[in-house]
C-alpha positions as CSV (number, residue, x, y, z in Angstrom):
1,X,0.2,0.3,0.4
2,X,1.0,3.8,-0.7
3,X,0.9,6.3,2.1
4,X,-2.8,7.3,0.8
5,X,-3.5,3.0,1.8
6,X,-4.3,2.5,-2.0
7,X,-3.1,-0.7,-3.1
8,X,0.6,-0.9,-5.7
9,X,-0.2,-3.8,-8.0
10,X,3.2,-6.0,-7.8
11,X,3.9,-4.8,-4.5
12,X,3.5,-7.1,-1.4
13,X,1.7,-6.0,1.5
14,X,2.2,-6.9,5.0
15,X,0.1,-10.1,5.3
16,X,1.7,-11.4,1.9
17,X,5.0,-11.0,3.7
18,X,3.9,-12.6,6.6
19,X,2.7,-15.8,4.9
20,X,5.6,-16.3,2.6
21,X,8.2,-15.8,5.8
22,X,5.5,-18.5,7.5
23,X,5.5,-21.0,5.0
24,X,9.0,-21.1,4.7
25,X,9.8,-21.1,8.9
26,X,7.5,-24.0,8.9
27,X,9.0,-25.7,6.0
28,X,12.3,-25.1,7.8
29,X,11.1,-27.1,10.5
30,X,9.8,-30.0,9.2
31,X,13.1,-30.7,7.1
32,X,15.0,-30.6,10.2
33,X,13.0,-32.5,12.1
34,X,13.0,-35.0,9.3
35,X,17.1,-35.0,9.4
36,X,16.8,-35.3,13.1
37,X,14.8,-38.3,13.1
38,X,16.3,-39.5,10.7
39,X,19.9,-39.4,12.2
40,X,18.1,-40.8,15.5
41,X,17.0,-43.9,13.8
42,X,20.5,-44.4,11.8
43,X,22.5,-44.2,14.9
44,X,20.5,-45.0,17.9
45,X,23.0,-46.1,20.6
46,X,25.6,-43.9,19.6
47,X,23.8,-40.6,19.2
48,X,22.1,-40.0,22.6
49,X,24.1,-37.1,23.8
50,X,24.5,-35.4,20.4
51,X,20.9,-36.2,20.1
52,X,20.1,-34.7,23.2
53,X,22.0,-31.4,22.2
54,X,20.2,-31.6,18.6
55,X,16.9,-32.0,19.9
56,X,17.5,-28.8,22.6
57,X,18.9,-26.5,19.6
58,X,15.2,-28.1,17.5
59,X,12.8,-27.7,20.9
60,X,14.3,-24.1,21.4
61,X,13.7,-23.3,17.6
62,X,9.9,-24.9,17.9
63,X,9.2,-23.3,21.0
64,X,9.9,-20.3,20.0
65,X,8.1,-20.1,17.1
66,X,5.4,-21.8,18.7
67,X,4.9,-19.0,21.0
68,X,5.3,-16.3,18.0
69,X,2.5,-18.4,16.4
70,X,0.4,-18.2,19.7
71,X,0.7,-14.3,19.2
72,X,-0.2,-14.0,15.6
73,X,-2.6,-16.6,14.9
74,X,-6.5,-15.7,14.8
75,X,-7.4,-19.3,16.4
76,X,-9.3,-19.3,19.5
77,X,-8.2,-18.6,23.2
78,X,-7.4,-21.8,24.5
79,X,-5.8,-23.1,21.3
80,X,-3.2,-19.6,21.4
81,X,-2.8,-20.7,25.2
82,X,-2.1,-24.1,24.6
83,X,0.2,-23.5,21.6
84,X,1.5,-20.6,24.4
85,X,1.9,-23.6,27.2
86,X,3.5,-26.0,24.3
87,X,6.2,-23.3,23.0
88,X,7.4,-22.4,26.8
89,X,7.4,-26.4,27.7
90,X,9.7,-26.9,24.4
91,X,11.9,-24.1,25.4
92,X,12.6,-25.1,28.3
93,X,13.1,-28.6,27.7
94,X,15.5,-27.5,25.0
95,X,17.5,-25.4,27.5
96,X,17.6,-28.9,29.8
97,X,19.1,-30.9,26.9
98,X,22.5,-28.9,27.1
99,X,22.9,-30.4,30.4
100,X,25.0,-33.4,30.9
101,X,22.6,-36.2,29.6
102,X,23.8,-39.0,31.7
103,X,23.3,-37.6,35.4
104,X,19.8,-36.1,34.0
105,X,18.7,-38.8,31.7
106,X,15.5,-39.6,34.0
107,X,14.7,-36.4,34.5
108,X,15.2,-35.5,30.4
109,X,13.1,-38.4,29.8
110,X,10.4,-37.2,32.0
111,X,10.5,-33.4,30.5
112,X,10.6,-35.2,27.1
113,X,7.2,-36.6,27.7
114,X,5.6,-34.1,29.5
115,X,6.3,-31.6,25.9
116,X,5.3,-34.2,24.0
117,X,2.2,-34.8,26.0
118,X,1.5,-30.9,25.6
119,X,2.6,-30.6,22.1
120,X,0.2,-33.6,21.1
121,X,-2.9,-32.3,23.1
122,X,-1.8,-29.2,21.1
123,X,-1.6,-30.3,18.0
124,X,-4.5,-33.2,17.9
125,X,-6.6,-29.9,19.4
126,X,-6.0,-27.8,16.4
127,X,-6.2,-30.0,14.2
128,X,-9.7,-31.7,15.4
129,X,-11.3,-28.1,16.1
130,X,-10.3,-26.8,12.3
131,X,-11.9,-28.2,9.2
132,X,-9.4,-25.6,7.1
133,X,-6.3,-26.7,8.4
134,X,-3.7,-27.6,6.0
135,X,-2.9,-31.2,6.3
136,X,-5.1,-31.8,8.9
137,X,-5.2,-35.6,8.4
138,X,-1.1,-35.5,8.8
139,X,-1.4,-32.8,11.9
140,X,-3.9,-35.1,13.6
141,X,-1.9,-38.2,13.3
142,X,1.3,-35.9,14.8
143,X,-0.9,-34.5,17.5
144,X,-2.2,-38.1,18.6
145,X,1.4,-39.9,18.1
146,X,2.8,-37.4,20.2
147,X,0.4,-37.1,22.9
148,X,0.4,-40.8,23.4
149,X,5.0,-40.9,22.9
150,X,4.4,-38.3,25.9
151,X,2.1,-40.9,28.3
152,X,4.3,-44.3,27.5
153,X,7.4,-41.7,28.7
154,X,5.6,-40.2,31.8
155,X,4.6,-43.9,32.6
156,X,7.9,-45.6,32.4
157,X,10.9,-43.1,31.8
158,X,13.7,-45.0,32.7
159,X,12.6,-48.4,30.9
160,X,11.6,-46.4,27.9
161,X,14.8,-44.5,27.8
162,X,16.3,-47.9,25.3
163,X,14.0,-47.0,22.9
164,X,13.4,-43.0,23.7
165,X,16.0,-42.7,20.6
166,X,14.4,-44.7,17.8
167,X,11.0,-43.5,19.0
168,X,12.1,-39.7,19.0
169,X,13.2,-40.5,15.7
170,X,9.7,-42.0,14.4
171,X,7.9,-39.1,15.8
172,X,10.1,-36.1,14.3
173,X,10.0,-37.8,10.7
174,X,6.6,-38.0,11.0
175,X,6.0,-34.3,12.9
176,X,8.9,-33.1,10.5
177,X,6.5,-34.6,7.3
178,X,3.5,-33.3,8.6
179,X,5.0,-29.7,9.0
180,X,7.1,-30.0,5.2
181,X,3.0,-30.6,4.2
182,X,1.6,-27.9,5.7
183,X,4.3,-25.0,4.8
184,X,3.5,-26.2,1.1
185,X,-0.4,-25.7,1.7
186,X,0.5,-22.7,3.3
187,X,2.6,-21.6,0.6
188,X,-0.5,-22.1,-1.8
189,X,-3.2,-20.3,0.4
190,X,-0.3,-17.2,0.4
191,X,-0.4,-16.6,-3.5
192,X,-4.3,-16.3,-3.3
193,X,-3.7,-13.2,-1.2
194,X,-4.3,-10.0,-3.0
195,X,-1.3,-8.0,-3.9
196,X,-0.8,-5.1,-1.1
197,X,-2.5,-7.0,1.9
């Protein structure tokens, strides 16, 4: 828009720029999750410490973006609160991953379970309540899988450590695939936004 408020053809407006940046951020998160999941599945025994650091970085970035999305979305207040809580828990968990993984492995597992549970519930609730959500089926599946993973890890954190890395790999690949599909849908919707908006 010009200073007088008129639309300038071919010049992206703030809504177009936000949509363009949003789909790229979601795509980056999705690709990162798939790569991290593939690494976890390829070397489950050797990558626990490295995975803890990489997972911490992923959770920090994901948590920051979830909190930003909670303030920037037009969803219902309850869904925004869930997204904010999920993002805050992800940030706390991400910071915790930088501590000594072997000394605090039990607590780390419990925190991972709590974060998966919150994110899974938030993702499932968002997918179930919004019929127009991009990749709704994938989002619902990833949310249910995350909720189930959280419950399993919280119920039996120490015995689940052995399979935690493998389960984390599968969960990250599924979540990453859902994010990639969502980003492509967001990109398609962003192209339909009129110039200047």
